C-alpha positions in Angstrom: -6.1 -6.3 14.2 -2.5 -5.7 15.2 -0.9 -3.0 13.1 -4.2 -1.7 11.8 -4.3 2.1 11.7 -7.1 2.9 9.3 -6.4 3.4 5.6 -2.7 3.8 6.2 -1.0 0.7 7.7 2.5 -0.2 8.5 3.9 -3.7 8.9 7.2 -5.0 10.2 8.0 -1.8 12.2 7.6 0.5 9.2 6.0 3.9 9.8 2.6 4.9 8.7 2.0 7.8 6.4 -1.0 9.5 4.8 0.9 10.8 1.7 3.3 9.3 -0.8 6.1 11.2 0.9 6.2 8.4 3.5 7.0 5.8 1.0 10.6 4.5 0.6 11.9 3.4 -2.7 14.0 0.3 -2.8 14.3 -3.3 -4.0 10.8 -4.5 -3.5 10.6 -8.3 -3.1 6.8 -8.4 -2.7 4.9 -10.1 -5.5 1.8 -8.5 -6.9 -0.3 -10.9 -4.9 1.5 -10.0 -1.7 1.0 -6.3 -2.4 -2.7 -6.9 -3.0 -2.9 -8.8 0.2 -1.4 -5.9 2.1 -3.9 -3.5 0.6 -6.8 -5.9 1.3 -5.7 -6.2 5.0 -5.7 -2.4 5.2 -9.4 -2.3 4.2 -9.1 -1.6 0.4 -11.2 -3.5 -2.1 -11.5 -3.6 -5.9 -7.7 -3.3 -6.3 -6.8 -2.6 -9.9 -3.9 -1.5 -12.2 -1.3 -2.6 -9.6 2.2 -2.2 -11.1 5.6 -1.8 -9.6 7.3 1.5 -10.6 10.9 2.3 -11.3 11.5 3.0 -7.6 10.2 -0.5 -6.5 6.8 0.9 -5.2 3.6 -0.9 -6.1 1.0 1.6 -7.3 -2.6 1.2 -8.3 -6.2 2.1 -7.7 -8.6 0.8 -5.0 -11.8 1.6 -3.2 -11.8 2.5 0.5 -14.8 3.8 2.4 -16.8 3.9 -0.8 -14.3 6.2 -2.6 -11.8 5.4 -5.3 -8.3 6.3 -4.4 -4.7 5.8 -5.6 -2.8 3.4 -3.4 0.9 2.5 -3.0 2.9 -0.2 -1.1 6.6 0.3 -0.6 9.3 -2.4 0.1 8.8 -2.1 3.8 5.1 -2.7 3.6 3.9 0.8 4.1 0.5 1.3 2.6 -0.6 4.8 1.7 -3.6 6.4 -0.2 -3.2 9.5 -2.3 
């Protein structure tokens, strides 16, 4: 899959990151469904508690590789696990 880089994936030319320091706050136009779709495409399942924070970053919990992790999606489409 184009753009797939394991658990951390970037879309639309955004950079990948393995920590939340790679996330960029901003006006996030993704709907909750679109944020879930980004996470699903990055290999995450059982996505729960997804909510947009004050910085416009979608944050929640998901399972990847059998482990529960915190996940986040910023307005550029960067997906990171923490």
